C-alpha positions in Angstrom: 18.7 25.0 7.0 15.8 23.1 5.4 16.1 22.5 1.7 12.6 23.8 1.2 9.6 24.7 3.2 7.7 22.3 0.9 9.5 19.5 2.6 7.6 19.9 5.8 4.3 18.4 4.7 2.3 17.2 7.7 2.9 13.7 9.1 0.7 11.7 11.3 3.1 10.5 14.0 2.6 13.4 16.3 -1.1 12.7 16.4 -0.2 9.7 18.6 0.6 12.1 21.4 -2.6 12.8 23.3 -1.9 16.3 24.6 -4.7 16.4 27.2 -3.9 13.0 28.6 -0.1 13.7 28.9 -0.8 17.2 30.4 -3.0 15.5 33.0 -0.3 12.9 33.7 2.3 15.7 34.2 -0.1 17.6 36.5 -0.6 14.4 38.6 3.2 14.4 39.4 5.2 11.2 39.7 3.2 9.1 37.3 4.0 11.3 34.3 7.2 9.5 33.2 5.6 6.2 32.2 2.8 7.5 30.0 5.2 9.9 28.3 7.8 7.2 27.7 5.2 4.8 26.3 3.6 7.5 24.1 7.0 8.5 22.7 8.0 4.8 22.2 4.7 4.1 20.4 5.1 7.2 18.2 8.6 6.2 17.2 7.5 2.7 16.4 4.6 4.2 14.3 7.2 6.2 12.3 9.3 3.1 11.8 6.3 1.1 10.6 5.3 3.9 8.2 8.8 3.8 6.8 8.7 0.0 6.3 5.3 0.4 4.7 6.8 2.8 2.1 6.3 6.3 3.5 9.3 8.4 2.3 11.9 9.4 4.8 11.7 13.1 4.0 8.1 13.1 5.3 9.0 11.1 8.5 12.2 13.1 9.3 10.2 16.3 9.6 7.3 14.5 11.3 9.6 13.2 14.0 10.9 16.7 14.6 7.4 18.0 15.1 6.6 15.0 17.3 9.6 16.0 19.6 8.5 19.7 19.4 5.2 18.7 20.7 6.6 16.6 23.6 9.2 19.2 24.6 6.7 22.1 24.7 4.4 20.0 27.0 7.2 19.2 29.4 8.5 22.8 29.2 5.2 24.3 30.1 5.0 22.0 33.1 8.5 22.6 34.5 9.4 26.1 33.3 6.3 27.7 32.0 6.0 29.9 35.1 9.7 30.4 35.7 10.3 34.0 36.9 13.6 34.4 34.9 13.4 35.2 31.2 14.3 31.9 29.6 13.7 30.3 26.1 13.9 26.8 24.8 15.7 26.5 21.4 16.2 23.5 19.0 19.7 23.6 17.6 21.8 21.7 15.0 19.9 19.3 12.8 16.9 19.4 15.1 17.0 23.1 14.7 16.6 22.6 10.9 13.4 20.6 11.7 15.1 17.3 10.7 15.2 14.4 13.1 16.0 10.8 12.2 14.8 8.0 14.5 17.8 7.7 16.7 19.4 11.1 16.3 20.2 13.2 19.3 17.7 15.9 20.3 19.9 19.0 20.5 18.5 21.8 22.5 19.7 25.0 24.2 18.1 26.7 27.2 18.8 30.4 26.6 18.8 32.8 29.6 19.0 36.6 29.5 20.9 36.6 32.7 22.7 33.9 34.8 20.3 31.5 36.4 19.2 31.8 40.0 18.7 28.8 42.3 15.0 28.5 41.5 15.6 28.5 37.7 18.5 26.2 38.0 16.4 23.7 39.9 13.6 23.8 37.4 16.1 23.4 34.5 17.5 20.3 36.2 14.0 18.8 36.7 13.2 19.5 33.1 16.3 17.8 31.7 16.0 14.9 34.1 12.5 14.3 33.0 13.6 14.3 29.3 16.2 11.7 30.0 13.8 9.6 32.1 11.2 9.5 29.2 13.9 8.1 26.9 15.0 11.1 24.9 18.7 11.2 23.8 19.1 14.9 24.6 22.2 16.9 23.9 21.7 20.1 25.9 23.5 23.3 26.8 22.4 26.2 29.1 23.8 29.6 28.0 23.2 33.3 28.6 23.4 35.8 25.7 27.0 36.5 26.8 27.9 32.8 26.8 26.5 32.4 23.3 28.5 35.3 21.9 31.7 34.2 23.6 31.5 30.5 22.8 30.3 31.2 19.2 33.4 33.3 18.6 35.7 30.6 20.0 34.2 27.6 18.4 33.0 27.3 14.8 30.8 24.3 15.6 28.9 26.3 18.2 28.5 29.1 15.7 27.1 26.7 13.2 24.7 25.1 15.6 23.4 28.5 16.7 22.9 29.6 13.1 20.3 26.8 12.8 18.6 27.5 16.1 14.8 27.5 16.2 12.5 28.9 18.9 10.4 26.2 20.6 9.1 28.1 23.7 9.8 31.3 25.6 10.1 35.0 24.6 10.8 35.6 20.9 12.7 38.8 21.7 15.3 36.7 23.6 15.8 34.4 20.7 16.2 37.4 18.3 18.7 39.0 20.6 20.8 35.8 20.5 20.6 35.8 16.7 21.8 39.4 16.6 24.7 38.8 19.0 26.0 35.7 17.1 25.4 37.0 13.5 28.1 37.8 11.0 28.2 41.5 12.1 29.5 40.4 15.6 31.3 37.1 15.1 32.5 35.0 12.2 32.2 37.5 9.3 31.2 35.9 6.0 34.8 35.6 4.6 36.2 34.1 7.8 33.3 31.7 8.2 33.5 30.5 4.6 37.3 29.9 4.8 37.0 28.1 8.1 34.2 25.9 6.8 36.1 25.1 3.7 39.1 24.0 5.7 36.8 22.0 8.0 35.5 20.1 4.9 39.0 19.5 3.7 39.9 17.9 7.0 36.7 15.8 7.0 37.4 14.6 3.5 41.0 13.7 4.5 39.6 11.6 7.4 37.7 9.5 4.8 40.7 9.3 2.5 39.4 11.9 0.1 37.1 9.4 -1.6 33.4 9.0 -1.9 33.9 5.3 -2.6 34.6 3.8 0.8 33.4 0.1 0.9 31.5 1.0 4.1 30.7 4.7 3.7 29.5 7.1 6.3 26.2 8.5 5.0 26.4 11.6 7.1 30.1 12.6 7.3 31.8 10.9 4.2 32.6 12.9 1.1 29.4 13.4 -0.9 27.3 12.7 2.2 24.6 14.7 4.0 27.3 16.9 5.6 28.1 18.2 2.1 24.5 19.3 1.6 24.5 21.0 5.0 27.8 22.7 4.1 26.1 24.4 1.2 23.2 25.5 3.5 25.5 26.9 6.2 27.5 29.1 3.8 24.3 30.2 2.1 22.7 31.1 5.4 25.8 33.1 6.5 26.3 34.9 3.2 22.7 35.5 2.1 20.7 34.9 5.2 18.9 32.3 3.2 16.5 30.0 5.2 16.2 27.3 2.5 18.2 26.0 -0.4 15.4 27.2 -2.6 16.3 30.7 -1.7 19.6 30.2 -3.6 17.6 29.9 -6.8 16.4 33.4 -6.3 19.9 34.6 -5.6 21.1 33.0 -8.9 23.4 30.5 -7.2 21.3 27.5 -8.0 19.3 26.7 -11.1 15.8 25.1 -10.7 17.2 21.9 -12.0 20.1 21.9 -9.6 17.7 22.6 -6.7 15.6 19.6 -7.7 18.7 17.4 -8.0 19.8 18.4 -4.6 16.4 17.6 -3.1 16.6 14.2 -4.9 20.0 13.5 -3.5 19.0 14.5 0.0 15.8 12.4 -0.1 17.8 9.3 -1.2 20.4 9.8 1.5 17.7 10.5 4.1 16.1 7.2 3.0 19.3 5.4 3.6 20.0 7.0 6.9 16.5 6.6 8.2 16.7 2.9 7.1 20.0 2.5 9.0 18.4 3.8 12.2 15.2 1.8 11.7 17.0 -1.6 11.2 19.7 -1.1 13.9 17.6 0.7 16.5 20.5 3.1 17.2 22.2 6.1 15.8 24.1 4.4 13.0 25.4 6.4 10.0 27.9 3.9 8.6 26.6 1.9 5.7 28.3 -1.3 6.9 28.3 -4.6 5.1 26.0 -5.8 7.9 23.3 -3.5 6.6 23.9 -3.1 2.8 22.1 -6.3 1.9 19.2 -5.6 4.3 18.6 -2.1 2.9 18.8 -3.3 -0.7 16.0 -5.8 0.0 14.1 -3.2 2.0 14.2 -0.8 -0.9 13.0 -3.3 -3.4 16.2 -4.2 -5.3 16.3 -7.7 -6.8 19.0 -10.0 -8.1 19.7 -9.9 -11.8 21.9 -11.9 -14.1 24.5 -9.2 -14.2 24.4 -7.7 -10.7 23.4 -8.6 -7.1 20.6 -6.6 -5.5 23.1 -5.1 -3.1 25.4 -4.0 -6.0 22.5 -2.2 -7.7 21.7 -0.4 -4.5 25.3 0.6 -3.8 25.7 1.8 -7.4 22.8 4.1 -6.9 24.3 5.2 -3.6 27.8 5.9 -5.2 26.3 7.8 -8.1 24.3 9.9 -5.8 27.2 10.9 -3.6 29.4 11.5 -6.6 26.8 13.9 -8.0 26.3 15.6 -4.7 30.0 16.0 -4.2 30.3 17.6 -7.6 27.5 20.0 -6.9 29.0 20.8 -3.5 32.3 21.6 -5.2 30.7 23.8 -7.8 28.6 25.7 -5.4 31.5 26.3 -3.0 33.5 27.6 -5.8 30.7 30.0 -6.7 30.7 31.1 -3.1 34.5 31.5 -3.2 34.2 33.7 -6.3 31.5 35.7 -4.7 33.1 36.0 -1.2 36.8 35.6 -1.4 37.5 36.8 -4.9 34.9 39.5 -5.1 37.6 42.3 -5.0 39.7 40.7 -7.8 38.7 42.8 -10.9 41.6 41.8 -13.1 40.6 41.4 -16.7 40.4 37.9 -18.1 43.3 36.4 -20.1 42.1 35.0 -23.5 43.2 31.6 -24.6 41.2 31.4 -27.8 37.8 32.5 -29.1 36.0 30.0 -26.8 37.9 30.1 -23.5 39.7 32.6 -21.2 41.3 32.6 -17.8 39.7 34.7 -15.0 41.1 34.8 -11.5 43.2 31.7 -12.3 40.3 29.6 -13.5 39.2 28.6 -17.0 35.9 29.9 -18.2 33.8 30.0 -21.4 33.9 33.4 -23.1 30.1 33.2 -23.7 27.2 31.2 -22.3 26.4 29.8 -25.7 29.9 28.5 -26.5 29.0 24.8 -26.2 25.8 25.3 -28.1 27.7 27.0 -31.0 30.7 24.7 -30.9 29.9 21.4 -29.1 33.5 20.1 -29.6 34.5 22.6 -26.9 33.2 20.1 -24.4 36.4 18.1 -25.1 38.6 21.0 -26.0 38.2 22.4 -22.5 40.2 19.4 -21.0 42.9 19.6 -23.6 43.5 23.2 -22.8 43.8 22.4 -19.1 46.5 19.8 -19.9 48.3 22.3 -22.1 48.1 25.0 -19.4 48.8 23.3 -16.1 49.1 26.7 -14.4 45.3 27.0 -14.6 43.8 26.1 -11.2 40.6 24.6 -12.5 37.3 25.5 -14.2 35.0 28.3 -13.0 31.8 27.1 -11.5 29.6 28.8 -14.1 31.5 27.0 -16.8 31.1 23.7 -15.0 27.4 24.3 -14.9 27.5 25.0 -18.7 29.3 21.7 -19.3 26.8 19.8 -17.2 23.8 21.5 -19.0 25.2 20.8 -22.5 26.3 17.1 -22.0 23.3 16.0 -24.1 25.1 17.5 -27.1 27.5 14.6 -27.0 25.5 12.2 -29.2 26.3 9.7 -31.9 26.9 12.5 -34.4 29.4 14.2 -32.0 31.2 10.9 -31.3 31.6 10.2 -35.0 32.9 13.6 -35.8 36.6 13.2 -36.8 37.4 16.4 -34.8 36.0 14.9 -31.6 38.0 11.7 -32.1 41.1 13.7 -32.8 40.6 15.8 -29.6 40.1 12.7 -27.5 43.2 11.0 -28.8 45.1 14.2 -28.3 44.1 14.2 -24.7 45.4 10.6 -24.3 48.7 11.6 -25.9 49.4 14.6 -23.8 52.6 14.3 -21.7 51.1 15.7 -18.5 47.9 16.0 -16.5 46.2 13.1 -18.2 44.9 11.5 -15.0 43.7 14.7 -13.5 41.7 15.6 -16.6 40.3 12.1 -17.1 39.0 12.3 -13.5 37.6 15.7 -14.2 35.9 14.3 -17.3 34.4 11.6 -15.2 33.3 14.0 -12.5 31.6 16.3 -15.1 30.0 13.3 -16.8 31.8 13.9 -20.1 33.7 10.6 -20.1 30.5 8.6 -19.8 28.8 10.7 -22.4 31.7 10.3 -24.9 32.2 6.6 -24.1 28.6 5.3 -23.5 30.1 1.9 -22.5 32.0 3.7 -19.7 28.7 5.1 -18.3 27.7 1.5 -17.3 30.6 1.2 -14.8 30.2 4.6 -13.2 29.5 4.0 -9.5 29.5 0.2 -10.0 30.8 -1.6 -6.9 31.5 -5.3 -6.7 30.2 -6.6 -3.4 33.4 -8.1 -2.0 36.5 -7.2 -0.1 38.9 -7.6 -3.0 37.7 -4.6 -5.1 38.1 -1.6 -2.9 36.9 1.0 -5.5 34.0 1.4 -7.9 34.9 0.1 -11.4 35.2 3.6 -12.8 37.5 4.8 -10.0 39.6 1.7 -10.3 39.9 2.2 -14.0 41.2 5.8 -13.5 43.6 4.6 -10.8 45.1 2.1 -13.3 45.7 5.0 -15.8 47.2 7.0 -12.9 49.6 4.1 -12.0 50.6 3.8 -15.7 51.3 7.5 -15.9 53.5 7.4 -12.8 55.8 4.8 -14.5 56.6 7.6 -17.0 57.2 10.4 -14.6 60.8 10.9 -13.3 59.7 12.0 -9.9 58.1 8.6 -9.3 60.9 6.5 -10.8 62.0 5.4 -7.4 58.7 3.6 -6.7 59.0 1.1 -9.6 62.4 1.5 -11.2 61.9 -1.7 -13.2 58.6 -0.6 -14.6 60.0 2.8 -15.4 62.8 1.1 -17.3 60.4 -1.1 -19.3 58.4 2.0 -20.1 61.3 3.4 -22.1 60.7 0.6 -24.6 57.0 1.3 -25.0 56.6 3.3 -28.3 53.0 4.3 -27.8 51.9 4.9 -24.2 48.4 5.9 -25.3 47.8 2.2 -26.2 48.4 1.3 -22.6 45.9 4.0 -21.5 43.2 2.8 -23.9 43.7 -0.8 -22.6 43.4 0.5 -19.1 40.2 2.4 -19.9 38.7 -0.8 -21.4 40.1 -3.6 -19.3 37.1 -3.7 -16.9 34.6 -1.8 -18.9 32.3 -4.8 -19.4 32.1 -5.6 -15.6 28.5 -6.2 -14.6 27.1 -7.1 -18.0 27.2 -10.9 -17.5 29.6 -13.1 -19.4 33.4 -12.9 -19.5 34.2 -9.2 -19.1 37.6 -9.7 -20.7 36.0 -11.0 -23.9 33.3 -8.4 -24.0 35.7 -5.6 -23.1 38.1 -6.7 -25.9 35.3 -6.2 -28.4 34.5 -2.8 -27.1 38.2 -1.9 -27.2 38.5 -3.1 -30.8 35.5 -0.9 -31.8 37.0 2.1 -30.0 40.4 1.7 -31.8 38.8 1.2 -35.2 36.5 4.3 -34.6 39.5 6.4 -33.7 41.6 5.4 -36.7 44.3 3.2 -35.0 46.3 0.9 -37.2 45.4 -2.8 -37.4 48.6 -3.6 -35.5 47.8 -1.2 -32.7 44.1 -2.3 -32.6 45.2 -5.9 -32.3 47.6 -5.1 -29.4 45.0 -3.2 -27.4 42.4 -5.9 -28.0 44.8 -8.6 -26.9 45.8 -6.6 -23.8 42.1 -6.2 -22.7 41.3 -9.9 -23.5 44.3 -11.2 -21.5 44.8 -8.5 -18.9 44.5 -11.2 -16.1 46.8 -13.7 -17.7 50.0 -12.6 -16.1 48.6 -12.2 -12.6 46.8 -15.6 -12.7 50.0 -17.3 -14.0 52.2 -15.7 -11.3 49.8 -16.3 -8.4 48.4 -19.7 -9.2 50.9 -21.6 -11.3 54.3 -23.0 -10.5 56.5 -20.5 -12.3 59.6 -22.5 -11.4 58.4 -25.1 -13.8 60.0 -24.5 -17.2 56.9 -25.8 -19.0 54.7 -23.2 -17.3 57.1 -20.5 -18.5 57.2 -21.9 -22.0 53.3 -22.1 -22.1 53.0 -18.5 -20.9 55.7 -17.3 -23.4 53.7 -18.9 -26.2 50.5 -17.1 -25.1 52.4 -13.8 -25.0 54.2 -14.3 -28.3 56.8 -11.5 -28.3 58.7 -9.0 -26.1 56.5 -6.0 -27.1 53.3 -7.7 -25.8 55.2 -8.9 -22.7 56.3 -5.3 -21.9 52.8 -3.9 -22.3 51.1 -6.7 -20.4 53.6 -6.5 -17.5 53.0 -2.7 -17.0 49.2 -3.1 -17.3 49.3 -6.0 -14.7 51.3 -4.1 -12.1 49.1 -1.0 -12.5 45.9 -3.1 -12.3 46.8 -5.0 -9.2 48.0 -1.8 -7.4 44.7 -0.1 -8.3 42.5 -2.9 -7.1 43.1 -2.8 -3.4 45.7 -0.8 -1.4 46.5 -3.7 0.8 46.9 -6.2 -2.1 50.1 -4.9 -3.6 53.3 -5.9 -1.8 56.9 -6.8 -2.5 55.9 -10.4 -2.7 53.5 -9.9 -5.6 56.0 -7.6 -7.2 58.7 -10.2 -7.0 56.4 -12.9 -8.5 55.6 -10.7 -11.5 59.2 -9.7 -12.0 60.3 -13.3 -11.8 57.7 -14.3 -14.4 58.6 -11.4 -16.6 62.3 -12.2 -16.6 61.8 -15.9 -17.1 59.5 -15.2 -20.0 61.9 -12.7 -21.5 64.7 -15.3 -21.5 62.3 -17.8 -23.1 61.4 -15.4 -25.9 65.1 -14.6 -26.4 65.8 -18.4 -26.8 62.9 -18.6 -29.2 59.6 -20.4 -28.7 60.9 -23.3 -30.8 63.8 -24.0 -28.4 62.4 -24.5 -24.9 64.7 -24.6 -21.9 66.1 -28.0 -21.3 65.6 -29.1 -17.7 69.1 -30.7 -17.4 70.7 -27.6 -18.8 68.8 -25.5 -16.3 69.8 -27.7 -13.4 73.5 -27.6 -14.4 73.4 -23.7 -14.6 71.8 -23.4 -11.2 74.2 -25.9 -9.6 77.2 -24.2 -11.2 76.1 -20.8 -9.8 75.5 -22.3 -6.3 78.9 -24.0 -6.3 80.5 -20.6 -7.0 78.7 -19.2 -4.0 79.9 -22.0 -1.8 83.4 -22.0 -3.1 83.8 -18.4 -1.9 83.3 -19.7 1.7 85.8 -22.5 1.3 83.5 -25.5 0.9 84.9 -28.0 -1.5 83.1 -30.0 -4.2 83.2 -33.3 -2.3 81.3 -32.0 0.7 78.8 -30.2 -1.6 78.1 -33.4 -3.5 77.6 -35.3 -0.3 74.8 -33.0 0.6 73.3 -32.8 -2.9 73.4 -36.5 -3.6 70.0 -37.0 -2.0 68.3 -34.0 -3.6 66.1 -34.5 -6.7 65.7 -32.4 -9.8 62.7 -30.5 -8.3 64.9 -29.0 -5.6 67.3 -27.4 -8.1 64.5 -26.1 -10.3 62.6 -24.5 -7.4 65.4 -22.8 -5.5 67.8 -20.1 -6.6 71.6 -20.5 -6.4 71.8 -18.2 -3.4 69.1 -20.2 -1.5 70.8 -23.5 -2.4 74.1 -22.2 -1.0 72.4 -21.0 2.2 70.8 -24.4 2.7 73.9 -26.3 2.0 76.1 -24.4 4.4 73.5 -24.8 7.2 73.1 -28.6 6.6 76.9 -29.1 6.5 77.3 -27.1 9.7 74.5 -29.1 11.4 76.0 -32.5 10.3 79.3 -31.5 11.8 77.7 -31.0 15.2 75.2 -33.9 15.1 75.7 -37.0 12.8 72.0 -37.2 11.9 70.2 -33.8 12.2 66.7 -34.3 13.7 65.4 -30.9 12.8 67.1 -27.8 11.2 65.1 -24.6 11.1 66.5 -21.5 9.5 65.1 -18.0 8.9 66.3 -15.0 7.0 64.8 -11.9 5.5 64.0 -12.3 1.8 64.2 -8.6 0.8 63.6 -9.4 -2.9 60.3 -11.0 -2.1 59.3 -8.8 0.8 58.9 -11.5 3.4 60.8 -13.8 5.7 62.0 -17.1 4.4 61.8 -20.1 6.7 63.8 -23.2 5.7 63.1 -26.5 7.4 65.2 -29.6 7.0 63.7 -32.6 8.8 62.9 -36.2 8.5 59.7 -36.7 6.5 56.5 -37.5 8.4 52.9 -37.9 7.5 51.7 -34.7 9.2 54.6 -32.4 8.5 52.8 -29.8 6.4 49.8 -29.8 8.7 52.1 -29.3 11.8 54.1 -26.5 10.2 51.2 -24.4 9.0 49.3 -24.9 12.3 52.3 -23.6 14.2 52.8 -20.7 11.8 49.1 -19.8 12.3 49.4 -20.0 16.1 52.3 -17.6 15.8 50.1 -15.1 13.9 51.9 -15.5 10.6 50.6 -15.3 7.0 52.0 -17.8 4.5 52.7 -16.4 1.1 54.4 -19.4 -0.5 55.4 -22.9 0.3 57.9 -25.2 -1.4 58.1 -28.8 -0.2 60.8 -31.1 -1.5 61.5 -34.6 -0.3 65.0 -36.0 -0.7 66.0 -39.5 -1.6 67.0 -40.0 2.0 63.5 -39.3 3.3 64.4 -35.8 4.5 62.2 -32.9 3.5 63.5 -29.5 2.4 60.6 -27.1 3.0 60.5 -23.4 2.5 57.8 -21.0 3.7 57.7 -17.3 2.9 55.8 -15.6 5.6 54.7 -12.1 6.8 53.2 -10.9 10.1 49.4 -11.2 10.1 49.2 -7.5 9.5 51.0 -7.9 6.3 54.3 -6.3 7.6 57.6 -8.1 7.3 59.2 -9.7 10.4 62.0 -7.4 11.4 62.5 -8.1 15.1 65.3 -10.6 15.7 63.9 -11.9 19.0 60.6 -12.5 17.2 62.4 -14.5 14.5 64.3 -16.6 17.1 61.0 -17.3 18.9 59.5 -18.5 15.6 62.3 -20.9 14.7 62.4 -22.2 18.3 58.7 -22.9 18.4 58.8 -24.7 15.0 61.8 -26.8 16.1 60.0 -27.8 19.4 56.9 -29.1 17.6 58.8 -30.8 14.8 61.0 -32.6 17.3 57.9 -33.9 19.1 55.5 -34.8 16.3 53.2 -36.6 18.8 52.4 -33.2 20.4 49.2 -31.8 18.7 49.0 -28.2 17.6 45.7 -26.6 18.5 43.8 -24.7 15.9 44.0 -20.9 16.4 41.4 -19.3 18.5 41.6 -16.0 16.7 38.3 -14.7 15.5 37.7 -13.8 11.9 37.3 -10.0 11.3 33.7 -8.8 11.4 33.4 -8.0 7.7 34.3 -11.6 6.7 31.2 -13.1 8.1 29.2 -11.4 5.3 31.3 -13.0 2.6 31.4 -16.6 3.6 31.4 -18.6 0.4 31.0 -22.4 0.2 34.3 -24.2 -0.4 35.0 -25.0 -4.0 37.5 -27.8 -4.8 38.9 -28.8 -8.2 41.6 -31.3 -9.1 43.5 -31.9 -12.3 46.5 -33.9 -13.4 50.0 -32.6 -14.0 51.2 -35.5 -16.0 54.6 -34.1 -16.9 55.6 -33.7 -13.2 53.7 -36.8 -12.0 51.5 -35.0 -9.5 48.0 -33.7 -8.9 47.0 -30.1 -8.9 44.4 -29.1 -6.3 42.7 -25.7 -6.2 40.7 -24.6 -3.2 38.5 -21.5 -3.2 37.0 -20.6 0.1 36.5 -17.7 2.4 39.6 -16.5 4.2 39.8 -17.0 8.0 42.4 -17.6 10.8 43.6 -21.2 10.8 42.6 -21.9 7.2 45.9 -23.6 6.1 45.9 -25.6 9.3 42.5 -27.0 8.6 43.5 -27.8 5.0 46.6 -29.5 6.5 44.4 -31.7 8.7 42.3 -32.8 5.7 45.6 -33.8 4.0 46.6 -35.9 7.0 43.2 -37.6 6.9 43.7 -38.6 3.3 47.4 -39.4 3.3 48.3 -36.5 1.1 51.8 -35.2 0.6 52.2 -31.6 -0.4 55.1 -30.7 -2.8 54.3 -27.1 -3.5 51.7 -24.5 -2.7 50.7 -21.1 -4.1 48.8 -19.1 -1.5 46.6 -16.2 -2.7 44.2 -14.2 -0.6 42.0 -11.8 -2.6 39.9 -9.8 -0.2 37.6 -12.3 1.5 38.5 -15.1 -0.9 41.4 -17.5 -0.4 42.4 -19.1 -3.7 45.1 -21.6 -2.9 46.7 -24.1 -5.2 48.5 -27.2 -4.0 50.7 -29.6 -5.9 50.1 -33.0 -4.2 50.7 -36.8 -4.4 49.6 -39.7 -2.4 51.8 -41.3 0.3 53.7 -43.2 -2.4 54.5 -40.0 -4.2 52.2 -40.8 -7.1 49.4 -38.6 -8.6 46.0 -39.2 -7.1 44.1 -41.5 -9.4 40.4 -42.4 -9.6 37.1 -40.6 -8.8 37.0 -42.2 -5.3 40.3 -40.6 -4.2 39.2 -37.2 -5.5 35.8 -37.5 -3.8 37.3 -38.6 -0.5 39.7 -35.6 -0.6 37.0 -33.1 -1.5 34.7 -34.5 1.3 37.5 -34.2 3.9 38.3 -30.6 2.8 34.7 -29.5 3.0 34.3 -31.2 6.4 37.2 -29.4 7.9 36.5 -26.1 6.2 32.7 -25.8 6.1 31.2 -28.1 8.7 33.3 -26.8 11.5 32.4 -23.1 11.0 
């Protein structure tokens, strides 16, 4: 169904088809294919050039349909114009609507009154063969009237295609007979058709994870895409017999404004889809990373200080599909009320003077409710929270909300009653997430918080941030809410326990709403967001203490994740510094909950047991530091004594005496006992003693066990130190398809290293197969026993999407004076074999690795290494730094 007959303004592409010349070529016989193919190719290229020159897609889409109409009727006349049987040529599907993108299939149906005879069958075969020969991607069917009725009744897709059929050639009476036999009076009555189509949309949404905000969305099939627009048209056509969306205005189902909006959304999505076909030369409906930058440039977007051109383009895209999805939902609900609930005449149930419940849905009592009492624009959501039995909002009321959004101005925002209502919404014990999402969908959240409007639909062009900023923000609130709900307590029991100490959950929700609100403005979004959060709190009458807490949470919402993922949290000084920054247990509790909720809402693949364990470890260590008091930091010697005492207790239970323990521990330095838990130390000690009993001088000891607390597999390697040890280990692990989460490298006084690597499968799954673990330890042992045997770099290819996010390697170094080592940070794009390449650079520069923090954030690898030179001294001097940086860039950038 075409949105409007006005959309079919004449185009010029079909003028390239010289009818008399092509007819003559057809009449001449065998030479017809080449001129037809060339004419169609030239016409298609003309359309493409017109598009690149700025002709809007909505003109070209209809022009291409007319172009193909022209070609098909010429070929039809030649092959079937004199056919004895009664037969018609119909355009169906999207082509039937008179819409045809450059590389879309040309869907046609040959309609016969009776079964074809041999002569007609032969002519049909010649006709279709010719169409394929001239380069048309034809999707065809040959059906009688009986076939149409039978297949239409059996298959909703066939019914939908035939609803949009358009006569190209042949008897009109045959076409009308088909329409009559497949109409709602014979098959798919309106109620049945609507319900089936609604379920079809639900399944389609589920296929795309029920979100409009896919990083690489499908312009046609994804939620909010062109299929949603077509869905409205199909139901309207079946219910009203409407030919255009404009007809719905006359039926009172669309306002003039909504109709114009739908045309605007359609035109934009057509522009994107036409562009995809034009730049790829194929039927491509996925807005892949490969094409996003190209289209942004093609459509005239330019880089700005606050956003890339591609980010501006994608923000327009996401806002468009969000609005289209909202309109789709509203109109389908109108259809539901008119089609499925038409017989429900139960009287409405009043809630107050402004709202009532009709047929399970909330509705305004009068059309002028919001005009007379604008605060009802917020009251509506509070009522939905207080009455969870209400299914939703009636479509006509949604329309009223949308039309009256401009009433939310500065006067509205400064009204103490509006502020009270909004805070009451945040303080409700249930349905907070659902109503904040609804407020965002209706545009009320952006109207009430103008700063929020700037992040609606804003996407960061990387693989780390899976969602738009507004959706991510609401996911953070959702995650925080789940900590408080008993039915989700099993997911994060520790967070649920911490929640019980939080006196004011609404402060967490405010911090969540504002933590990323300044994204895309330029500058530090944490600093700018903290200023916005402070203004919100002051405007809403929060106390100075509460305002200060929210402001601090927004300003430092990244502090805990950065500390856990990039710093050595086994170092007491790191814990002491972090504890000073946090200040007290109340702030630590709030920050911990916000951090967990934030990371989980950033990317579904980012959160894992490993990250959970890091945050929990940092939380507990900081809690102990705060209990001791910031003025009494943990003494290293005291810490080491406590760890050794606990490890001895573990070992004593297995009959190992103190003398044997001391013999093993005598060569271990302080770092070892600071970086390993008592359980790990006992595990290492038992294995080393067992190995020494069987061989006087163990060449290589490789152990593996599941580390359930950290969600990975811990590999422990005890071997004689050698120059390329780290490089060899990480290269082998990479060859085995493992991802390194953490590395701890300790060298004993006897020149033996005690190395631990926490690893996962490349897929992110833990290693659970025992034969697989044995193969890993066996392979590591073989290479470490023969250090002269080189380990080849992995030959695995980087995933397709990574090639669009290659960033130049950034290297920074700093001194860790207290621990007499150098801290090296490497930021580069993630790829197979990355750690192995870094290891080779270390070998080139005689670098020893003592610890490593491995973090992969989407396409970015942000790895931190704690290193020394071969004499175990910190690197000193600009020349050493420069040589190391050059080696890293050579191995990481020049070899790609």
